[in-house]
C-alpha positions as CSV (number, residue, x, y, z in Angstrom):
1,M,-96.8,-127.7,-26.5
2,E,-99.5,-127.5,-29.2
3,I,-101.0,-124.3,-30.5
4,G,-104.0,-125.0,-32.7
5,E,-104.4,-121.7,-34.4
6,L,-102.9,-118.2,-34.5
7,V,-105.1,-115.4,-35.8
8,L,-103.3,-112.3,-37.1
9,D,-105.4,-109.4,-38.4
10,G,-103.8,-106.4,-40.2
11,F,-100.5,-108.1,-41.2
12,R,-99.4,-108.8,-44.8
13,A,-96.6,-111.2,-44.0
14,D,-96.2,-114.7,-45.5
15,P,-98.0,-116.9,-43.0
16,E,-95.7,-119.9,-43.6
17,R,-92.6,-117.8,-42.8
18,V,-94.4,-116.2,-39.8
19,S,-95.3,-119.7,-38.5
20,A,-91.7,-121.1,-39.0
21,A,-90.2,-118.1,-37.1
22,F,-92.9,-118.3,-34.4
23,E,-92.2,-122.1,-33.8
24,S,-88.5,-121.6,-33.7
25,E,-88.5,-118.7,-31.3
26,L,-91.2,-120.2,-29.0
27,T,-89.2,-123.5,-28.9
28,R,-86.1,-121.5,-27.9
29,L,-87.9,-119.6,-25.2
30,V,-89.6,-122.7,-23.7
31,R,-86.2,-124.5,-23.6
32,L,-84.5,-121.5,-22.0
33,H,-87.3,-120.4,-19.5
34,G,-89.9,-123.2,-19.4
35,V,-93.6,-122.5,-19.1
36,P,-94.1,-121.0,-15.6
37,L,-97.9,-121.4,-15.7
38,A,-97.4,-125.2,-16.2
39,A,-95.0,-125.6,-13.3
40,D,-97.7,-127.3,-11.2
41,G,-98.8,-129.7,-14.0
42,P,-100.2,-129.7,-17.5
43,L,-101.8,-126.5,-18.7
44,A,-104.6,-126.4,-21.3
45,A,-105.4,-122.9,-22.4
46,D,-108.2,-122.0,-24.9
47,A,-107.0,-118.5,-25.5
48,L,-104.5,-115.8,-24.4
49,S,-105.6,-112.2,-24.3
50,G,-104.1,-109.0,-23.0
51,L,-100.9,-109.6,-24.9
52,P,-98.7,-106.6,-25.9
53,P,-99.6,-105.1,-29.3
54,L,-97.4,-106.1,-32.3
55,P,-96.3,-103.3,-34.6
56,A,-97.4,-103.5,-38.2
57,G,-94.9,-103.6,-41.0
58,L,-92.5,-106.2,-39.5
59,S,-90.9,-108.8,-41.7
60,A,-92.4,-112.3,-41.5
61,R,-89.4,-113.5,-39.5
62,R,-89.5,-110.7,-37.1
63,L,-93.3,-110.9,-36.7
64,G,-93.1,-114.6,-35.9
65,Q,-90.4,-113.9,-33.3
66,E,-92.3,-111.0,-31.6
67,L,-95.5,-113.1,-31.6
68,A,-93.7,-116.0,-29.9
69,R,-92.3,-113.6,-27.3
70,A,-95.8,-112.2,-26.7
71,V,-97.3,-115.7,-26.4
72,H,-94.5,-116.9,-24.0
73,E,-95.1,-113.8,-21.9
74,G,-98.8,-114.8,-21.7
75,L,-97.8,-118.3,-20.7
76,S,-95.5,-116.8,-18.1
77,G,-98.4,-115.1,-16.2
78,H,-98.7,-111.9,-18.1
79,G,-102.0,-111.3,-19.9
80,E,-105.1,-113.4,-19.4
81,V,-105.4,-117.2,-19.9
82,S,-108.8,-118.6,-20.7
83,R,-109.1,-122.3,-19.8
């Protein structure tokens, strides 16, 4: 899975720590649950929208984890996928 860019507005967390936590948690979720929207073959998505809001004030690690969970939910059929 390749994610080109994550855009976070309104957060003051260290982007490198957020990225590391995001990658680790998303890898764990994909290994555990797969990517349901890709069950019928490769999936190329330009954007995910309609994801649950993330609370401000989280640590970089926690923000990365919550963001990964939201993205995985989007790739599991929740939210809208733009192709």
